TORTILO-693612 format. One line per field, with one value per residue (C-alpha): residue number from 0; residue in one letter; x, y, z. Coordinates in nm, 3 decimals. Example, Ala and Ser with C-alpha at 12.3 -4.5 7.8 and 13.67 -1.06 7.14 Angstrom:
2
num: (0|1);
residuo: (A|S);
px: (1.230|1.367);
py: (-0.450|-0.106);
pz: (0.780|0.714);
***
This chain:
606
num: (0|1|2|3|4|5|6|7|8|9|10|11|12|13|14|15|16|17|18|19|20|21|22|23|24|25|26|27|28|29|30|31|32|33|34|35|36|37|38|39|40|41|42|43|44|45|46|47|48|49|50|51|52|53|54|55|56|57|58|59|60|61|62|63|64|65|66|67|68|69|70|71|72|73|74|75|76|77|78|79|80|81|82|83|84|85|86|87|88|89|90|91|92|93|94|95|96|97|98|99|100|101|102|103|104|105|106|107|108|109|110|111|112|113|114|115|116|117|118|119|120|121|122|123|124|125|126|127|128|129|130|131|132|133|134|135|136|137|138|139|140|141|142|143|144|145|146|147|148|149|150|151|152|153|154|155|156|157|158|159|160|161|162|163|164|165|166|167|168|169|170|171|172|173|174|175|176|177|178|179|180|181|182|183|184|185|186|187|188|189|190|191|192|193|194|195|196|197|198|199|200|201|202|203|204|205|206|207|208|209|210|211|212|213|214|215|216|217|218|219|220|221|222|223|224|225|226|227|228|229|230|231|232|233|234|235|236|237|238|239|240|241|242|243|244|245|246|247|248|249|250|251|252|253|254|255|256|257|258|259|260|261|262|263|264|265|266|267|268|269|270|271|272|273|274|275|276|277|278|279|280|281|282|283|284|285|286|287|288|289|290|291|292|293|294|295|296|297|298|299|300|301|302|303|304|305|306|307|308|309|310|311|312|313|314|315|316|317|318|319|320|321|322|323|324|325|326|327|328|329|330|331|332|333|334|335|336|337|338|339|340|341|342|343|344|345|346|347|348|349|350|351|352|353|354|355|356|357|358|359|360|361|362|363|364|365|366|367|368|369|370|371|372|373|374|375|376|377|378|379|380|381|382|383|384|385|386|387|388|389|390|391|392|393|394|395|396|397|398|399|400|401|402|403|404|405|406|407|408|409|410|411|412|413|414|415|416|417|418|419|420|421|422|423|424|425|426|427|428|429|430|431|432|433|434|435|436|437|438|439|440|441|442|443|444|445|446|447|448|449|450|451|452|453|454|455|456|457|458|459|460|461|462|463|464|465|466|467|468|469|470|471|472|473|474|475|476|477|478|479|480|481|482|483|484|485|486|487|488|489|490|491|492|493|494|495|496|497|498|499|500|501|502|503|504|505|506|507|508|509|510|511|512|513|514|515|516|517|518|519|520|521|522|523|524|525|526|527|528|529|530|531|532|533|534|535|536|537|538|539|540|541|542|543|544|545|546|547|548|549|550|551|552|553|554|555|556|557|558|559|560|561|562|563|564|565|566|567|568|569|570|571|572|573|574|575|576|577|578|579|580|581|582|583|584|585|586|587|588|589|590|591|592|593|594|595|596|597|598|599|600|601|602|603|604|605);
residuo: (M|I|G|S|A|H|D|I|I|Q|T|T|F|N|L|H|S|K|T|N|R|R|L|Y|S|G|D|K|Y|P|L|T|Y|L|L|D|Y|Q|S|I|Y|K|Y|Y|Y|S|K|Q|P|T|Y|V|K|N|F|K|L|L|F|T|L|L|A|I|F|V|L|I|G|T|I|A|F|Q|V|H|I|Y|A|Y|N|S|F|F|G|P|F|H|L|D|L|N|G|F|I|Q|H|V|K|D|Y|D|N|G|Q|S|W|F|K|R|I|E|Y|I|Q|V|E|L|G|Q|N|N|I|Q|N|P|S|N|T|Y|E|T|L|R|R|Y|S|D|P|F|T|R|K|R|H|V|A|T|Y|K|K|T|K|T|P|A|I|Y|I|K|L|P|T|R|V|Q|S|R|F|H|E|R|L|P|F|D|F|S|L|Y|S|V|R|T|L|Q|C|I|V|R|N|L|P|K|D|P|E|S|V|H|Q|T|W|I|E|K|S|E|Y|V|K|Y|I|N|E|E|Y|S|K|N|S|V|Q|F|N|T|L|V|I|S|K|C|G|I|V|I|G|Y|L|Y|R|P|Q|Y|E|R|A|F|Y|P|T|R|E|H|S|F|S|S|K|D|I|A|F|D|M|T|R|Q|Y|F|S|F|Y|S|L|V|I|V|T|F|I|F|L|C|L|F|L|M|P|L|F|Y|S|I|L|Y|V|N|N|I|I|R|R|T|L|L|R|R|Y|G|L|F|S|L|P|L|A|L|S|Q|G|I|V|D|E|L|W|L|L|N|I|D|K|P|V|H|E|Q|L|L|Q|L|D|E|M|I|Q|D|T|K|H|K|F|H|N|Q|L|F|I|I|E|N|Q|L|G|E|L|F|V|V|L|L|K|V|H|L|Q|K|M|V|F|L|E|D|Y|A|S|P|F|I|I|C|P|V|T|N|I|N|K|I|V|E|E|T|G|I|C|Y|G|I|D|L|S|W|I|P|W|T|P|I|M|T|Y|E|H|N|Y|S|N|W|L|H|L|T|L|M|E|I|S|D|C|Y|K|K|Q|Y|Q|Y|R|L|E|H|E|H|E|V|M|S|L|L|Y|S|N|F|S|N|F|Q|R|Q|R|K|P|K|T|E|Q|E|V|K|F|E|K|Y|V|H|E|E|E|N|D|Q|R|L|K|C|E|R|Q|S|F|Y|E|R|V|M|N|P|T|I|S|A|S|P|Q|F|I|A|N|F|R|M|K|E|K|Q|L|V|D|T|T|M|E|N|E|G|N|E|C|I|I|C|L|E|P|F|K|Q|G|D|S|Y|E|E|W|P|C|P|S|P|I|P|H|I|F|H|Y|D|C|M|L|D|Y|L|R|S|K|H|T|C|P|I|C|R|H|P|V|E|A|S|L|F|R|D|D|G|V|L|Q|F|L|R|R|F|R|T);
px: (-1.278|-1.099|-1.278|-1.397|-1.240|-1.285|-1.121|-0.769|-0.482|-0.336|0.029|0.240|0.390|0.638|0.707|0.930|1.162|1.466|1.497|1.125|1.240|1.519|1.318|0.997|1.095|0.811|0.872|0.803|0.508|0.323|-0.005|0.164|0.335|0.045|-0.149|0.165|0.183|-0.197|-0.162|0.098|-0.093|-0.405|-0.163|0.030|-0.084|-0.459|-0.418|-0.193|-0.517|-0.682|-0.384|-0.362|-0.733|-0.760|-0.445|-0.602|-0.923|-0.762|-0.506|-0.789|-0.968|-0.629|-0.591|-0.977|-0.906|-0.600|-0.688|-1.066|-0.876|-0.582|-0.822|-1.124|-1.008|-0.623|-0.528|-0.240|-0.141|-0.387|-0.153|0.203|0.134|-0.030|0.269|0.529|0.388|0.382|0.660|0.849|0.869|1.066|0.872|1.065|0.956|0.566|0.578|0.669|0.442|0.120|0.228|0.276|-0.083|-0.190|-0.057|-0.165|0.026|0.129|-0.125|0.110|0.326|0.260|0.281|-0.016|0.020|0.275|0.444|0.526|0.723|0.622|0.810|0.714|0.416|0.345|0.054|-0.198|-0.438|-0.714|-0.741|-1.072|-1.359|-1.570|-1.238|-1.246|-1.367|-1.523|-1.718|-2.009|-2.117|-2.455|-2.415|-2.805|-2.836|-2.437|-2.396|-2.126|-1.800|-1.532|-1.330|-1.170|-0.959|-0.656|-0.466|-0.064|0.162|0.326|0.208|-0.112|-0.370|-0.592|-0.507|-0.775|-0.746|-0.982|-1.149|-1.178|-1.498|-1.309|-1.141|-0.830|-0.758|-0.692|-0.493|-0.148|-0.005|0.224|0.499|0.867|1.042|1.361|1.309|1.266|1.524|1.658|1.498|1.187|1.240|1.336|1.027|0.830|1.024|0.998|0.622|0.591|0.431|0.744|1.008|1.370|1.517|1.810|1.846|1.787|2.041|2.270|2.192|2.390|2.252|1.940|1.865|1.753|1.518|1.367|1.337|1.229|0.963|0.844|0.784|0.585|0.392|0.293|0.224|-0.057|-0.127|-0.421|-0.205|0.106|-0.168|-0.315|0.033|0.260|0.097|-0.031|0.296|0.569|0.386|0.403|0.133|0.027|-0.234|-0.307|-0.402|-0.741|-0.995|-1.236|-1.492|-1.755|-1.732|-1.948|-1.768|-1.898|-1.783|-2.016|-2.193|-2.130|-2.104|-1.816|-1.774|-1.414|-1.315|-1.244|-0.879|-0.858|-0.634|-0.663|-0.427|-0.623|-0.567|-0.899|-0.907|-0.682|-0.511|-0.649|-0.915|-0.750|-1.036|-1.050|-0.689|-0.707|-1.001|-0.810|-0.481|-0.648|-0.845|-0.511|-0.295|-0.561|-0.586|-0.203|-0.142|-0.336|-0.246|0.093|0.017|-0.122|0.169|0.397|0.221|0.250|0.602|0.650|0.469|0.696|1.005|0.874|0.755|1.111|1.295|1.033|1.104|1.472|1.602|1.308|1.286|0.922|0.816|0.434|0.259|0.097|-0.286|-0.548|-0.904|-1.155|-1.290|-0.918|-0.926|-1.242|-1.107|-0.758|-0.978|-1.104|-0.738|-0.796|-0.424|-0.385|-0.181|-0.185|-0.336|0.006|0.164|-0.175|-0.122|0.264|0.154|-0.107|0.162|0.372|0.125|0.028|0.371|0.419|0.156|0.112|-0.197|-0.236|-0.442|-0.238|-0.143|-0.552|-0.671|-0.525|-0.576|-0.385|-0.383|-0.306|-0.107|-0.442|-0.478|-0.779|-0.788|-0.910|-0.971|-0.830|-0.945|-0.740|-0.912|-0.581|-0.270|0.011|0.274|0.033|-0.054|-0.420|-0.581|-0.924|-1.149|-1.172|-1.241|-1.230|-0.997|-0.765|-0.848|-1.122|-1.132|-1.329|-1.265|-1.364|-1.580|-1.803|-1.808|-2.129|-2.082|-1.862|-2.041|-1.857|-2.086|-2.148|-1.923|-1.870|-2.181|-2.079|-2.229|-2.588|-2.753|-2.618|-2.433|-2.248|-1.884|-1.839|-1.539|-1.298|-1.269|-0.924|-1.043|-1.190|-1.335|-1.027|-0.990|-1.189|-1.145|-1.476|-1.326|-1.017|-1.092|-1.353|-1.079|-0.814|-1.057|-1.164|-0.828|-0.696|-0.990|-1.257|-1.471|-1.519|-1.540|-1.810|-2.017|-2.018|-2.100|-2.424|-2.499|-2.451|-2.664|-2.937|-2.977|-3.280|-3.438|-3.784|-3.782|-3.670|-3.920|-4.215|-4.100|-4.087|-4.441|-4.555|-4.395|-4.544|-4.954|-5.242|-4.963|-4.947|-4.610|-4.399|-4.139|-3.801|-3.515|-3.186|-3.032|-3.330|-3.270|-2.895|-2.974|-3.165|-2.936|-2.628|-2.880|-2.927|-2.582|-2.475|-2.752|-2.659|-2.275|-2.379|-2.577|-2.327|-2.011|-2.255|-2.257|-1.856|-1.836|-1.874|-2.112|-1.860|-1.740|-2.084|-2.191|-1.824|-1.709|-1.994|-1.930|-2.207|-2.118|-2.292|-2.608|-2.655|-2.837|-2.573|-2.305|-2.542|-2.504|-2.173|-2.098|-2.323|-2.109|-1.838|-1.522|-1.309|-0.928|-0.599|-0.440|-0.101|-0.103|-0.241|0.021|0.253|0.115|0.239|-0.079|-0.157|-0.488|-0.492|-0.636|-0.367|-0.113|-0.048|0.029|-0.192|-0.087|-0.209|-0.498|-0.585|-0.964|-1.051|-1.340|-1.435|-1.560|-1.863|-1.787|-1.832|-1.408|-1.279|-0.945|-1.137|-1.071|-0.998|-0.938|-0.900|-1.202|-1.177|-1.028|-1.309|-1.578|-1.426|-1.427|-1.779|-1.878|-1.727|-1.774|-2.000|-1.758|-1.479|-1.117|-0.995|-1.317|-1.518|-1.821|-2.041|-2.277|-2.568|-2.568|-2.673|-3.007|-2.931|-3.029|-2.853|-3.122|-2.926|-2.749|-3.082|-3.244|-2.909|-2.949|-3.325|-3.231|-2.933|-3.125|-3.434);
py: (-0.765|-0.812|-1.034|-1.384|-1.674|-1.887|-1.629|-1.655|-1.848|-2.158|-2.175|-2.493|-2.505|-2.800|-2.720|-3.026|-2.938|-2.859|-2.492|-2.429|-2.632|-2.419|-2.113|-2.169|-2.341|-2.487|-2.262|-1.992|-2.120|-2.379|-2.333|-2.418|-2.731|-2.853|-2.820|-2.970|-3.217|-3.296|-3.270|-3.553|-3.774|-3.766|-3.862|-4.096|-4.182|-4.225|-4.462|-4.679|-4.842|-4.889|-5.111|-5.285|-5.375|-5.462|-5.637|-5.851|-5.935|-6.021|-6.219|-6.405|-6.450|-6.601|-6.836|-6.969|-7.003|-7.150|-7.458|-7.482|-7.571|-7.752|-7.976|-7.981|-8.017|-8.043|-7.787|-7.744|-8.090|-7.984|-7.634|-7.839|-8.102|-7.811|-7.592|-7.832|-8.138|-8.354|-8.565|-8.820|-9.174|-9.451|-9.833|-9.889|-9.546|-9.603|-9.957|-9.794|-9.499|-9.771|-9.915|-9.584|-9.499|-9.860|-9.804|-9.469|-9.171|-8.857|-8.598|-8.328|-8.341|-8.608|-8.633|-8.720|-8.578|-8.811|-8.879|-9.258|-9.463|-9.777|-9.961|-10.126|-10.331|-10.338|-10.183|-10.513|-10.458|-10.683|-11.026|-10.974|-10.695|-10.915|-10.854|-10.481|-10.265|-9.975|-9.671|-9.477|-9.156|-9.286|-9.615|-9.735|-9.677|-9.731|-9.512|-9.262|-9.476|-9.227|-9.407|-9.735|-9.945|-10.155|-10.341|-10.328|-10.602|-10.442|-10.322|-10.467|-10.161|-10.013|-9.728|-9.542|-9.418|-9.135|-9.226|-9.015|-8.871|-8.681|-8.365|-8.515|-8.756|-8.479|-8.303|-8.201|-8.420|-8.206|-8.484|-8.384|-8.601|-8.544|-8.697|-9.017|-9.288|-9.333|-9.662|-9.518|-9.253|-9.498|-9.695|-9.356|-9.253|-9.618|-9.626|-9.297|-9.321|-9.150|-9.330|-9.231|-9.507|-9.508|-9.114|-9.205|-9.491|-9.233|-8.964|-8.970|-8.714|-8.744|-8.399|-8.495|-8.754|-8.500|-8.236|-8.501|-8.616|-8.267|-8.147|-8.440|-8.451|-8.069|-8.179|-8.466|-8.515|-8.755|-8.954|-8.999|-9.032|-9.326|-9.517|-9.454|-9.400|-9.762|-9.934|-9.737|-9.727|-9.354|-9.198|-8.879|-8.850|-8.984|-9.269|-9.287|-9.518|-9.645|-9.850|-9.644|-9.618|-9.788|-10.002|-10.292|-10.540|-10.619|-10.899|-10.763|-10.523|-10.507|-10.445|-10.261|-10.375|-10.108|-10.238|-10.169|-9.905|-9.702|-9.407|-9.170|-9.013|-8.920|-8.561|-8.327|-8.287|-7.950|-7.709|-7.410|-7.163|-7.328|-7.310|-6.924|-6.870|-7.012|-6.857|-6.484|-6.570|-6.671|-6.363|-6.128|-6.267|-6.327|-5.971|-5.740|-5.803|-5.795|-5.446|-5.320|-5.469|-5.259|-4.927|-4.971|-5.028|-4.766|-4.489|-4.570|-4.554|-4.226|-4.085|-4.182|-4.006|-3.713|-3.628|-3.674|-3.553|-3.341|-3.616|-3.674|-3.349|-3.277|-2.966|-2.857|-2.909|-2.637|-2.705|-2.498|-2.390|-2.298|-2.079|-1.924|-1.798|-1.670|-1.485|-1.264|-1.101|-0.925|-1.041|-0.974|-1.236|-1.634|-1.824|-2.006|-1.672|-1.563|-1.862|-1.800|-1.417|-1.556|-1.715|-1.436|-1.181|-1.496|-1.474|-1.106|-1.003|-0.848|-0.932|-1.307|-1.515|-1.888|-1.931|-1.983|-1.676|-1.376|-1.015|-0.955|-0.645|-0.687|-0.435|-0.236|-0.177|-0.418|-0.583|-0.952|-1.184|-1.556|-1.881|-2.192|-2.525|-2.723|-2.670|-2.549|-2.754|-3.098|-3.270|-3.275|-3.431|-3.219|-3.390|-3.307|-2.977|-2.840|-2.517|-2.541|-2.190|-1.977|-1.567|-1.319|-0.963|-0.708|-0.447|-0.722|-0.835|-0.749|-0.887|-1.129|-1.355|-1.618|-1.916|-1.911|-1.717|-1.426|-1.318|-1.090|-0.985|-0.883|-1.180|-1.232|-1.561|-1.710|-1.838|-2.051|-2.114|-2.357|-2.721|-2.627|-2.298|-2.444|-2.250|-2.234|-1.865|-1.616|-1.595|-1.350|-1.084|-1.075|-1.032|-0.736|-0.586|-0.550|-0.477|-0.177|-0.097|-0.087|-0.095|0.222|0.052|-0.216|0.066|0.263|-0.039|-0.131|0.219|0.197|-0.105|0.045|0.329|0.174|-0.216|-0.286|0.075|-0.093|-0.288|0.006|0.242|0.013|0.000|0.348|0.414|0.085|0.299|0.629|0.499|0.657|0.976|1.287|1.306|1.604|1.720|1.606|1.823|1.803|1.654|1.379|1.285|1.272|1.062|0.819|0.757|0.694|0.428|0.288|0.232|0.082|-0.169|-0.259|-0.256|-0.500|-0.714|-0.711|-0.812|-1.114|-1.248|-1.243|-1.459|-1.825|-2.007|-2.097|-1.784|-1.657|-1.913|-1.991|-1.649|-1.392|-1.040|-0.752|-0.451|-0.102|-0.047|0.128|0.439|0.488|0.475|0.685|0.992|0.918|1.012|1.295|1.462|1.746|1.587|1.734|1.810|1.723|2.087|2.114|2.055|1.729|1.652|1.738|1.517|1.233|1.027|0.720|0.574|0.247|0.063|0.159|0.235|0.535|0.891|1.158|1.423|1.798|1.812|1.451|1.383|1.227|1.104|1.017|0.716|0.768|0.605|0.716|0.656|1.002|1.023|1.019|0.743|0.908|0.750|0.845|0.914|0.666|0.398|0.444|0.450|0.102|-0.024|0.011|-0.146|-0.465|-0.449|-0.263|-0.207|0.023|-0.146|0.026|-0.083|-0.229|-0.012|-0.103|0.108|0.085|-0.285|-0.387|-0.574|-0.754|-1.056|-1.400|-1.609|-1.861|-1.889|-1.871|-2.130|-2.361|-2.279|-2.378|-2.720|-2.775|-2.664|-2.908);
pz: (-0.216|-0.506|-0.755|-0.664|-0.457|-0.783|-1.007|-0.823|-1.035|-0.802|-0.881|-0.818|-0.491|-0.391|-0.019|-0.011|-0.266|-0.170|-0.201|-0.055|0.220|0.296|0.250|0.401|0.790|0.951|1.267|1.078|0.832|1.069|0.930|0.525|0.708|0.871|0.538|0.343|0.608|0.578|0.181|0.203|0.448|0.196|-0.067|0.077|0.451|0.397|0.113|0.323|0.492|0.167|0.024|0.270|0.302|-0.057|-0.055|0.253|0.040|-0.312|-0.132|0.064|-0.243|-0.405|-0.103|-0.148|-0.516|-0.468|-0.213|-0.372|-0.703|-0.516|-0.376|-0.521|-0.902|-0.844|-1.077|-0.985|-1.117|-1.441|-1.479|-1.406|-1.728|-1.935|-1.930|-1.925|-2.079|-2.288|-2.113|-2.280|-2.161|-2.337|-2.294|-1.919|-1.805|-1.934|-1.751|-1.412|-1.469|-1.534|-1.230|-0.993|-1.191|-1.016|-0.721|-0.645|-0.739|-0.531|-0.499|-0.467|-0.786|-1.092|-1.436|-1.638|-2.010|-2.209|-2.469|-2.510|-2.705|-2.657|-3.001|-3.293|-3.338|-2.957|-3.010|-3.119|-3.398|-3.423|-3.606|-3.737|-3.750|-3.496|-3.254|-3.275|-2.940|-3.068|-2.901|-3.010|-2.960|-2.910|-2.731|-2.806|-3.202|-3.219|-3.455|-3.550|-3.443|-3.245|-3.136|-3.123|-2.846|-2.875|-2.642|-2.599|-2.540|-2.283|-2.060|-2.079|-2.116|-2.398|-2.625|-2.720|-3.072|-3.278|-3.591|-3.902|-3.750|-3.485|-3.537|-3.330|-3.605|-3.851|-3.618|-3.633|-3.265|-3.038|-3.068|-2.972|-3.235|-3.108|-2.795|-2.915|-3.012|-3.383|-3.398|-3.330|-3.589|-3.852|-3.822|-3.893|-4.183|-4.338|-4.283|-4.447|-4.817|-4.950|-4.770|-4.965|-4.811|-4.992|-4.867|-4.503|-4.480|-4.516|-4.288|-3.940|-3.742|-3.525|-3.614|-4.011|-3.943|-3.721|-3.936|-4.254|-4.026|-3.919|-4.234|-4.366|-4.076|-4.134|-4.535|-4.429|-4.049|-4.128|-4.360|-4.066|-3.797|-3.998|-4.093|-3.826|-3.453|-3.419|-3.616|-3.498|-3.147|-3.041|-2.867|-2.699|-2.412|-2.068|-1.854|-1.698|-1.609|-1.875|-1.623|-1.686|-2.057|-2.297|-2.553|-2.838|-2.994|-3.344|-3.120|-2.767|-2.534|-2.377|-1.975|-1.839|-1.462|-1.270|-1.252|-1.670|-1.735|-2.071|-2.263|-2.395|-2.708|-2.887|-2.650|-2.587|-2.225|-2.174|-2.304|-2.409|-2.325|-1.961|-1.899|-2.036|-1.832|-1.479|-1.599|-1.660|-1.265|-1.084|-1.280|-1.182|-0.791|-0.789|-0.965|-0.775|-0.435|-0.570|-0.732|-0.371|-0.194|-0.440|-0.425|0.041|-0.009|-0.294|-0.048|0.219|0.042|-0.154|0.175|0.287|0.079|0.052|0.397|0.402|0.098|-0.085|-0.390|-0.520|-0.394|-0.416|-0.489|-0.209|-0.262|-0.056|-0.055|-0.170|0.199|0.259|-0.103|0.056|0.380|0.222|-0.021|0.282|0.352|0.008|-0.074|-0.460|-0.495|-0.598|-0.316|-0.210|-0.130|0.045|0.300|0.328|0.395|0.652|0.836|0.841|0.991|1.248|1.348|1.343|1.523|1.891|1.948|2.038|2.264|2.361|2.019|1.926|1.866|1.688|1.529|1.218|0.977|0.608|0.416|0.334|0.736|0.787|1.061|1.106|1.352|1.270|1.495|1.455|1.489|1.561|1.767|1.539|1.733|1.662|1.346|1.327|1.024|0.906|0.680|0.363|0.234|0.595|0.663|1.010|1.081|1.056|0.948|0.993|0.897|1.234|1.037|1.013|1.386|1.518|1.888|2.084|2.285|2.539|2.511|2.135|1.935|1.694|1.547|1.236|0.890|0.806|0.835|1.220|1.118|1.369|1.412|1.739|1.921|1.769|1.955|2.121|2.249|2.624|2.886|3.114|2.901|2.849|2.475|2.440|2.697|2.559|2.213|2.294|2.528|2.266|1.969|2.174|2.201|1.849|1.634|1.586|1.384|1.638|1.938|1.744|1.672|2.018|2.139|1.920|2.112|2.459|2.313|2.129|2.207|2.365|2.337|2.275|2.579|2.788|2.588|2.698|3.058|3.080|2.938|3.162|3.507|3.388|3.307|3.462|3.546|3.287|3.186|3.211|2.964|3.050|3.114|2.940|3.273|3.350|2.963|2.996|3.301|3.167|2.869|3.105|3.251|2.965|2.866|3.210|3.144|2.832|2.937|3.246|3.014|2.734|2.994|3.079|2.751|2.760|3.023|3.040|3.226|3.499|3.547|3.595|3.877|4.074|4.069|4.064|4.094|4.169|4.025|4.119|4.008|3.668|3.833|4.074|3.773|3.611|3.871|3.937|3.523|3.586|3.864|3.778|3.760|4.044|3.943|4.112|4.252|4.314|4.731|4.665|4.407|4.716|4.913|4.714|4.745|4.469|4.284|4.514|4.228|3.927|4.176|3.986|4.187|4.165|3.919|3.876|3.644|3.671|3.738|4.069|4.299|4.645|4.739|4.940|5.253|5.654|5.660|5.815|5.587|5.211|4.995|4.686|4.342|3.985|3.794|3.511|3.737|3.984|3.724|3.570|3.923|3.969|3.635|3.806|4.176|4.443|4.730|4.819|4.722|5.081|5.312|5.145|5.215|4.943|4.743|4.573|4.406|4.068|4.064|3.712|3.671|3.496|3.401|3.320|3.666|3.804|3.578|3.704|4.092|4.122|3.946|4.176|4.455|4.366);
***
């Protein structure tokens, strides 16, 4: 063999490119096309169920996540207001918003995160400290004042404002000043500590107010929040029910009723980290099914284009099992060219049996038996690393058995008949007879088996038969006779190996005994003379006329007219039947026992 199977350099071979499809047709290279189709299937088709499965799983998780988030936590409202809010409301819009909130809003879509234009002096400041309603971080000790509740004139609700101890008080709140009226913007500018009154009175465009306010707000957000929010009535936040909150006047605790409504400015409407986590989970659960659906559709499109137009061609992928089988052919070429050459040899060989069993010959004159595991006309997909064919060098074959397969190698390994090789056809007998015709190596191996197999058992039987009897030296004729008997016994046994169990049970044939055939072979051959040739008789077995010089023999039957046949024809006939082809007169029958059939018959009778 040349090198090792692992040393072969594999080249890229795109069968479905336009050029290769034209050069290597599927009719002439069926194995190559089968493997290429299987390679495409593994790349495209085999992944489709995985894509569908992953899509269904992730889509189900997405649906569960959305349903739980929507029903239990109303995430859709939270997300809608976080991404598109705050929504601007003037005083009339806010009054209507409070009414809707009190009466119940839509579950599917509603505005929560808002910035409101309440108007100047709409937020009431307490007249003295005894009327200030406060909230503490620790309601038992009343330490750390964190929020102050102030009432509005219209509508009658509470505004919950942060104090200096809260970070919210120091933040620049996300007001969109461009949405406020000019009157409110003028109020904001007037309440700023550096009010250029002489300047803003000359402003005509609203954008000039907005620009100035944004600049001042960025410089000092604490001062802006302290001076402007309550006086000019600009708030940002959301409505809620404060009935479970504990608030205190300096002298007593205040209890909110279930109908009280408050506007919270102390906390951000959404948590940035919560929003990022929820958004990340949603995007993952949304994009992953989308990704698998794109892969699924992409595979369909690419497969269609691949088959029709030769686009997106893939290299022909060959498993290590296929490479190892091709290595046995002893072809010094890249592995894909070895496969193409195997296809050519299978198509060109004359020795094929039902397109499942082939005998091929390489360029060096070496013979190989090829067994197919699949039908060439059908697209059957094998397991990974499985080869659709088995190659066995004829020089390695030890014997061929119908029940088990081909015995090969020094270690007497077996190659079983492939699943597509049914017992309807006698593959072993065809393979044996064909190899006997074309392979001298196999013929010598078989002849050796005829002469030497089971010699030890024959010797023991001979010793047992001659026990307690003085053995005389055997003559040359006796030795020759015993040799012929042994060969015929082996021939009958080996022929039985090449028959299926069904054939042996349903169509049993009884050959002549090995002793009779040995005596037949010991006889001196008779030759056809001119007189016999002129009579124009023919052999009834081969239906060929007798010619001068042909060997012939007469069947030992009592007919007054001798039944004569070609010597070789009669010898082959005796090895299969023991009755005359013409008159059915029997000769000594073989006593060969088929143990498998006998056991079957015993079980059937019982």
